[in-house]
N, C-alpha and C positions, 0 to 999 in steps of 0.2 A: 504493499500500499504506499502510497505516496504520502509523505509526512509532509506538515505544513511548515514552510520556511518563516521564520518568525524575525521580522526587521525591526528597527528602530525608526524607520522613515515616518514623518508626519507631514504629509501633504494633503491638503484639501483642494478640492477644485470647485469654483463657483458654478452652480447648476444654470443652464441656459435657460432662457425664458420659454414658457411654453406657448405655442401659437393658440390663441384664444378662439374657441368655437362659434361658428356662424349660428346664432341661435334663430329659430323662425317660430313666433308666437302665435298660435290659432286658439279662436274660441272653442272651446270643447262643448260640443252639443250632445244631448242624451241620445243615443242609439236605440232605436226601436226594435226590440228583440225578434219581434215576428219578422220585420223585412229583413234582418240579418239571418234569421234562419231559412227565409225563403231563398235569399241569394245564396247562401253557402250550399243549399240543396241542389240548387240549378247548376253552380259551379262544379260541383262533384259529379252530379248526373252528366252534364253536358262537357265535361272537361275534355273529351276526345272528339267532340263534335265540330262540324265546319264552323268556320268565322260567323257567315250570316246567322245560323241557326242559334248560335249561343248570344250573339247581340241581341237579336229578337227577344230571346227569352229574358235577359237582364232589362231590357228596354221595358218591357211590359210588366216587371215585378214593380215599378213605381216606387224606389226607395230613394232616399235622401242621401246622396254621396257626400260625406265630410272625411277629414282625415282621421278622425276617430272611427268612423264607419270601416274605413280602409284597413286600419290598425286591428280592428277587431276581426275583420275576414282573415287578416294573417295569423292571428292568434287561433282561429279554428282549424287551421292547417298548417301547424309548426313543421312538419317534416315531408310535406307534399308540395312540390314546386309547381307541378301543372296548373291546378286551380287558382293559385295566388298570380301567377305569371299570366295566365289568360286574363284575370279579372284586371291586372296591371295594364295590359294591352288595351282592354275596354275602355278604362279610366282615360287612357291617354288620347282617345278619340273624341272626348267631351271636352269643349272648349271651356266651361265655366269651372272646371276643375285642374289645379295645379299640384303636383307633388312638390313634397319638401324633402331635406336630408333625412327628417325622421321616418317618412313613409318609405323612402328609398333605402335605409339602412334595415327598415324591417323586413322588406320582401329580400334583401341581400341575404339576410340572416337565415330566412327560410330556404333560399336556393342553396345557399351554403351548407345546411344541415342535411340537405338532400343529397349532395356530393355531386352536383350536376355543375362540374368545372368549368365546361364551355360557356354556358349561359351566365355562371358566376363572373367569368373573365369579361364577357360582353356587358353585362351590367356595370361592372367595375370602369371599364372605358366609357359607358355612357355618363356614369357620374361624375367621373374626372372632367369632361367636355363641359357638364353642367355647372361644375365648381361646386357640387354638392358634398363634397368628401370633408369630415371632420374626424376628430381622434376616434371615434365609435367606429367609423368606415374602415380605419386602419387596423383597429384590433378584430373586427369580423373578418377581414380580408385575411390576416397574417393566420388566425387561428384556423380557419378553413383551408387555406392552401397549404400550412404547416402539417394539418392533420391529413390532408391527402398526399403528402410527401411531393408536393410541387415546389422545390426547393428553388429551382431557377425563377419560377413565376414570382415566389417571395421577395426576390431580390428585384426583379423586374417591375413589381408592382410600385416600388418605391421611386424607380427611374420615371415608370408612366405618370406618377403623381407630379412629380417635378417638371416633366415636359409640358404638362398641361397647367402649370401654375399653382397647382396645390402643394406648396413647398411644405416639407416636413423639417421638425427639428428634434435635438435631443430628448426633450421632454416627450415629444410623440414616440420617439423610438422606445424610450423606457416604459411606457404605458403599454407598448406593444409586447416587450419582452417580459413585461411583469404577467400580462395576460396569457402569453403562450406558455410561460412556466408553471401557472397554475393549471393549465390544461394538460400538464405532462408533456409538453412539446420543447423540452430544454435543449435537446440537440439542434431542432431545427431554428430555435430562437438563437442560440451560440452561432450558427451559420450564417443567419442574417447579419449578427451585429459583425463579424469578421468580414463579410464581403461588404460592408458597409463602412468601413472604418476610414476610407478615404473621404467621403461624404460627410459622416457624423462620426466623430470621435467619442467612443463610449467613455462614461466617467464612472465614479464609484458607485452610484446608484444602479447603473448597468449590471457591472459585476456583482452587486448585492444580490440583485433579483436570479442572475443565473446561478449563483452559490446557493441561495434558497431552494431554487428550482431543482437543483442536482441533489440536494439534501432531501427534499420531499421524494425524489424518485429512489432515494436509498443509493446512490451512486457518489461513494466518498471519494472516489478516484478522480471523477470529472470536477467534484467540487474542490479538490485540493489543486487541480491544475490550474482551474480558474482563479482560485485564490493566490496561488503563485504568479501567475501573469499579471494580477491586479496589483501585487506588490513590486513586480518588476517595473511597472508603468507609474509608480510614484502614489498610488491610491491606498488608503487606510480601510481596513474592513469596517464596515459599520456595526453597531453592537447588536442589532437584529441578526446580522450575518453570522456574528461570532457565535451567538446564543444557538443559531440553528446548528451550525457545525459543532457545538458542544453537544447540544440534545441527539444529534445523528450517532456522535461518538460514542455517547452513553448507550443509545438504543441497540448498537451492535456489540455491547459489551467492552468497548476499548475506554475504559475508565481511565487508564494511563494518559491516553492523547486529549481526552477531555479536562483531565485536571490540568496538564501542561498548559493548554491552551488557556485555561483560567488562571493560572499562575502567571502567564505572560501577561494577560489584562491587568492583574493585581500589580504587577511590576511597572510597567508601562502607562497604562491608562486607568490608575485607580479612580480617577475622579468620574468616569463614565460608568462605573459599577453601579448599578441601582438596584432596587427590589427584585426586577423580573430575574437579573442575571443570578442573585445571591439565591433567589427561591429556586431557580433551575438547578444550580448546583446541590443545594441542600435536600429536594426532592429526591435525587437519583442516588446521593449519599445514603439517604434513609432506606430507600428501596433496597440498596446493596446491603444496608446493615453497618455501614461504616460510620458509626454514631460518633466516635470521637473526632473524625475529620469534619462531621457534619456540625458538631457542637463549636468547633473551631471557627469555622465559617459563620455560624450562626453569631457567635460572640463577636466576631469582628463587624458583623453587619450592625449589632446594636451599639458597638462602640463609636461608628463612625455615624450614627443618628439617622441611618437608613430604616424607614418604616417598615416593620415586620407585618406583613398581612396575614389573614387568618387562613390563608392557603398553606404559607409555609408553616405556620403553627401546627395546623393539622399533619403535615408531613413529619414534623419533629415528633408529636405525640404517636403516630403510627411506627416510626422507626424505632422510639423507645419500646413500645410494646413487643415489635418484631424480635428484640433483645432481650425481652421478659425483664425490663426495667420499669415494671408496672408503677411502682412508688413513683418514680421519676415523672412518669407520664401523666399521673393524676396531678403531682404537683405543679405541672406546666399548665394543664387543663384547668385546674382551679385559679391558677394565677390570671387568666384571660377573664377580662370583666364581662365583655358580651361574647360569648362563642358564635360563629357562625356556621352554617352548613358544613363548610370543608372542614373545620375543626371536629364537630360530631362525627362525620362520615369518616375521618382519620382514626377517632377513637373507637367506633364500632369496628371498623374493617380491622384495626388491631387485636381488639378482644376476639373476635370471630377466629382469627389464625390462631390465637392461643386456645382455642375450643372453650372459649368464655361466654357461651351464648346468653347464658342468663344475666350476666353483667353488661353484656351489649344491649340487651332488651331494657334493662334499667336506664342506660344511657338514653336510649331511644324516648323512653317515658320522660325523662328529664328535659330533653330538648323540647318536646312538646309542651312541657309545663312551663318552658322559659318562652314560649311562643315561636320557636324556630320549626317552621313546617317542613315535614319529610317530604321527599320525591319519590319518584318512582324506584330509583336506585336505592334507596334506603331500604324499602320494603324488600327488594330482591335480594340484597345482602343479609338482612335478617333471616329472610326465609331458607336462604341457602346456608347460613350457619346453625339452624335449628334442624332442617331436613336433609342437607346435603345437595350436593350438585345433581345428584342422580336420585334423590329421594331416598327416606328412610321410612321403614314401617314402624308404627307405633305400638304401644302395649296392648292397647283395647283394639279388638278387630273391627269395631264399627266406627272408630275415630282413627283412621291412619292415613298414610300416603295415597294408598291406593283409592280409597273411598273419597277423600276430599279432592285431589288433583285429578288423577286419570279418570275417575268417575265425572268430575266437573266438567272434564274437557268432552267426555261423551256426551252429558246434558246440553253442553254448548254447540253440539252438532259437529265436533271435530273428531269423529271416530277414527279416521286413517291415522291421525297424530297421536291418538291414546293408544292405539294399537301395538306399537312398539314398546310401550311400558307395561303394557299386558304380559309381555313376553317373561319379565322379571318374575311373575308370580308362576307361569308355567314351567319355567327351566331355570332354576337359581343359578347354574354355571354359566348362563349366557350373561355377556359382558352389557349392562344395562346402559343405554345412551343418556346422554346429559339432558334433564329435564329444563325446559325454557318456560321459567317462572314469568317471564316479560309476557310471552303470548298468552299464558293463562290468565294472567290479571288483564290482560287486554280483551279476552273473551268475555270477560264479567264485567267490564267497565259500562253498566247500565243498571236500571232500576232493579232489574232481576237478581243482579250480583250484589245490591246493598242487602237484600234479604238473605240471599245465600250465604254472605260472610257472616250475618247475624247468626242466623242458624248454627252455622260450624263453630262460631266462636262460644256459643252456649254448650254445645257438645264438648268441645275440647275442655271448657272449665270444669265440666262433670268429670273429666277423667284426670283432672290435676294439670292439663297442660296450659297453665294460665298465660305464659309468656307468648305462645304461639297463637292463644285467643286473642291477646290484646293486640297483636300485630294485625291479624286478619281483621279484627271488629275494627279498629282504625282505619285500615284501608276501606272498608265499607262505608265506613261514616263519612270520609272527607275525600277518598281518591277514585271511587268507583264511577261516578258520573261526571259529566262536564261541568254541569250547573254546580256541583259541589266543589268542585276544584276551583271554581271561580270564587266560591266563598268561603274561603278556607281560614275562619277566624281562629286565633289562638284559643286552646282549651286549657285553663287553669287547673281544672280539678284533674286529679290522678285517676 
């Protein structure tokens, strides 16, 4: 693996100004849904008909053509270019209607998603001649052409814009590179950047986008090459890029490389280290169980006056619990004046890892008492802690995993999903698949589920499973339906 070269060069480049977008303001009039449905039906049914027939059908529908109406038609056919393009040709023949960059971009997006590159290229030429090109056009064009591996056309597009007076600048290029990297087109974005170096010289933002793109792709070698090239050209890595590289190193278990990069930041750019960088390092050190190092970073963070957010405190609590330092975890937790959901989740997750499901449920009750509302993730963690990821049979034959969850899925009409879990009863030697509590809770997120969870809670209390009863009963009270989730007032009583 290519290791990062660390230099002490501190050179910043002033970003060039971004070309302002040409804005067209139109009065948005309401669209008649009946007219929209009628027009879309005609376009779908007559998309292969001769031009006179389609024109006649559309003219007889008596709809009011506006920009909003055209955009709504495009939304009805997000991946089908023919109906949209036929409608576009029809609107071109109407003297009272003029297209705008917004409508052109919308149609361009539809044609691009359908991968009709020939028509897409013709539309780009038409937009360039009309001077309808803006930054959004550049993004749509490069994402489409890059996704189709039309690399020559990617570069040719920029030259086409220049020849038609639609000049681009560094800001435009950076927006394009960022959009391509988010679409996992990092190699294509790098190709465009290096082919256009003579016209637009990349800056630190360009390299940052490429580094983040390669890291998202999991290509540390590619990210390191861009990093080294950036340093050779005198640019310094942005803090976001540094954090992304560190996070990627952590994810592939290269803790040594990540920590060396962090030490480099501490030595050369201490003033730029903030809560996000410290929090990232502490989180991964706690996951690894390196609590001595995490405590050292945590203390440095507090000594420098960097605000410690609750997410970092939650990671510290979880890390202490994974090392079985329960008393220290409780001291940290009790020292937080108003813990938020991240802290409670870290505490619950750590206790469940120690197989202390009862204590985790007590923390769950405490968070409700303090007015911190649980989420779906809270319930899933607790259910997995009490019943296991693959389910665990209870002591009472009437109240156990099979009757509550597998039987509940059958009742919800999900017999096929429940069949594989029935096999655990028929053949104990067969590997039991992981049970999806998320789907189960989703199936009963309705009024029927409210009564079901209430009944199950009563049965669980009768056999002494009070913790599990409280979890399911609370879910039924506040999380089962959308209306209840909207009005989740804090519960003060236990």
